[in-house]
Structure formats: C-alpha cells, structure tokens
C-alpha positions in Angstrom: -0.1 0.0 0.4 3.1 2.5 0.6 4.6 2.0 -2.3 1.3 2.0 -4.6 1.4 5.8 -2.7 4.6 6.7 -3.6 4.1 5.6 -6.6 0.5 7.2 -7.1 2.8 10.3 -5.6 5.6 10.5 -8.0 3.4 9.8 -11.1 1.7 13.4 -9.8 4.9 14.9 -9.1 5.9 14.3 -12.8 2.7 15.4 -14.8 3.5 18.4 -12.4 6.7 19.1 -14.2 7.7 21.5 -17.3 10.5 22.1 -19.4 11.2 25.4 -20.9 12.3 25.8 -24.8 13.4 29.3 -25.9 14.5 29.3 -29.5 18.0 30.4 -30.0 16.8 33.5 -32.1 16.0 35.3 -28.9 19.5 36.9 -27.7 21.6 35.0 -25.0 20.9 37.7 -22.0 17.2 37.9 -23.0 16.8 34.1 -23.3 18.0 33.5 -19.7 16.1 36.4 -18.4 12.7 34.6 -19.8 14.0 31.2 -18.6 14.4 33.2 -15.0 11.2 34.4 -15.3 9.0 31.9 -16.6 10.6 29.3 -14.1 9.8 31.7 -11.3 6.5 31.5 -12.2 5.9 27.9 -12.5 7.7 27.3 -9.2 5.8 29.8 -7.5 2.2 27.7 -8.7 3.8 24.9 -7.5 5.2 23.6 -10.9 8.5 21.8 -11.2 10.7 22.5 -14.1 12.8 19.7 -15.5 13.2 17.7 -18.4 10.5 15.4 -17.9 7.0 16.0 -19.0 5.3 18.5 -21.1 7.1 21.7 -22.6 6.3 25.2 -22.1 7.2 27.0 -25.4 8.1 30.6 -25.7 8.5 32.4 -28.4 9.3 36.0 -29.1 8.4 38.2 -32.3 9.8 42.0 -32.7 6.3 43.7 -33.8 8.2 47.4 -34.2 11.5 48.1 -34.6 12.8 52.1 -34.0 15.6 54.2 -33.6 15.3 57.3 -31.0 16.0 60.4 -32.6 19.1 62.8 -31.8 22.9 61.8 -31.0 22.6 59.4 -28.6 20.4 56.9 -30.7 18.8 54.2 -28.9 16.9 50.9 -30.2 13.2 50.5 -28.9 11.3 47.2 -29.8 8.0 46.1 -29.3 8.1 42.5 -28.6 5.2 39.8 -28.2 5.8 36.8 -25.8 3.8 34.2 -26.5 4.3 31.0 -24.0 2.2 28.2 -24.9 2.2 24.3 -24.0 0.7 21.9 -26.9 0.0 18.3 -26.8 -0.3 16.0 -29.6 -2.2 18.7 -32.2 -4.0 20.5 -29.2 -2.6 23.8 -27.6 -3.8 23.4 -24.0 -3.0 26.8 -22.5 -1.4 30.2 -24.2 -0.8 33.5 -23.5 1.0 36.5 -25.0 2.9 39.4 -23.4 3.1 42.5 -25.5 6.1 44.2 -24.0 8.3 47.0 -24.8 12.3 47.8 -24.4 14.5 50.7 -25.4 18.4 50.1 -25.1 21.5 51.0 -26.2 21.6 48.6 -28.9 19.1 45.8 -29.9 20.7 43.0 -27.6 20.0 45.6 -24.7 16.3 46.4 -26.0 15.4 42.7 -26.0 16.9 42.3 -22.5 15.0 45.2 -21.4 11.6 44.0 -22.6 12.2 40.6 -21.2 12.4 42.1 -17.7 9.0 43.7 -18.3 7.6 40.0 -18.2 6.7 40.0 -14.2 6.2 36.8 -12.5 3.9 37.6 -9.5 1.6 39.9 -12.2 -2.0 39.6 -12.7 -1.6 38.1 -16.4 1.3 35.8 -14.6 -0.7 34.3 -12.3 -4.0 34.1 -14.1 -1.7 31.9 -16.8 -0.3 29.9 -14.4 -3.5 28.9 -13.2 -4.6 27.8 -16.5 -1.8 25.9 -17.3 -1.8 24.3 -13.7 -5.7 23.2 -14.6 -4.4 21.9 -18.0 -1.7 19.5 -16.7 
C-alpha cells in the first residue's frame, strides 16, 4: 500500500513538471531572463521545471522596431512574447505578453523587454492557473 502511494505521488509530481524551450533567435541575455522569469512563475505555482513532462514553449516576435532621434540613438523594440503548451495537435494553454524594450542596441532592448515579464503580475498568475488546470 505504501509502495502504491509512492508510485501515485511520483506520477503526480511528473505530471506537474514542465521543461522550457526558448528559440536561439532570442539574444542570449534575454533568453536567460525569460527562462528565469518563467521558472519563477512555474515554481511559484507549484510546478517543477525539469526535463520530464510537457514543454512550455516561449516564442518572441518583434512587432515594431524604431531608432530614437538625436545623437545618443537608442533602439526601441515592441515584442510579443507568447508562451504555450502543446499536447499532440492541441494547444492546451497560451498567453501573449506585449512588451517594449529600449536600449543602447538591439540586444539591450531585447533584455529590457524580457524584464517586463513579471512573475507576480495578474496576467502571469492567471496564465499559471490555466497551466495548472490543464496539466
């Protein structure tokens, strides 16, 4: 009976594990911040991050790019950051954050945009509730 309970608990734990996947097209520093922020979201909701279980895909698309005028030019990026989980052919859950980053260059703007994803925001908490209900 104890062995059966242990098996059930380990199966439940693996069902609550997600791996994160961010494309290489996202600059490295921004990719690290996105992994950190989504890991904080998941762990704060009781979902483990590891190699087992489903995959949380995080995509980022630049929707607008601007250069600020003047001698100290900066790059401004509007970026849609989409997080989603797919099982088979079905998208179980998804959310898109529209963020903006302004920096000395494009990599800096990406980094500042990634930092706009706040793990304790209402949008993040609502997303995590949906994630937990679908796992």
